[in-house]
Phi, psi and omega in degrees: 000125183267146177270125179251128180262138182254346179257129175308321185286335174288328179278350180233071185292341181268015181291137179285129175261123186243119177245113183304144182286164182290163174299330181267009189283146183239164178296153181276158188278349182297159181275335175275156173272122182265164174300325177302312184296317181301323182291323182287325180285325174295327179287325184289324182277322186252336187095171185299305187298319177300318182292322182291324177287328173293324179278326180104025184296326183295325181281325181294320176298313182304315180297320178302313182290325177287330168286326169300319180294315181296315179294326176297317181295320182294319182298316187294317177298320180292320174301320177302312181293326179291316187291320177300320180295325178286328173295314181300313184293323179294318178295319180298315183293320180293322178287331174284327177301314182289338179102352183248166176258336187258170182295331185261009180284147177156000000 
């Protein structure tokens, strides 16, 4: 049985989490270049907005907004469907209480 992930972050466990360094950040003292050091160098060369374009922060933000809108729309639709189901159930109970099946029974 194959496991099918419905959440994108579950299907990409090796995804990089990028937190932009502070404005006062300095390069580390290690001999190796770390991802944090690369971001600091990108900020020094291109500026903060240039780093955001290079990393793709704008695209991520657009995806987050699209997901928020989709979830809000789905939640609204589910609430409407639930309210409709409650209305239909109440009408059915009322008809059964009257003893008839039609609108004029009673």
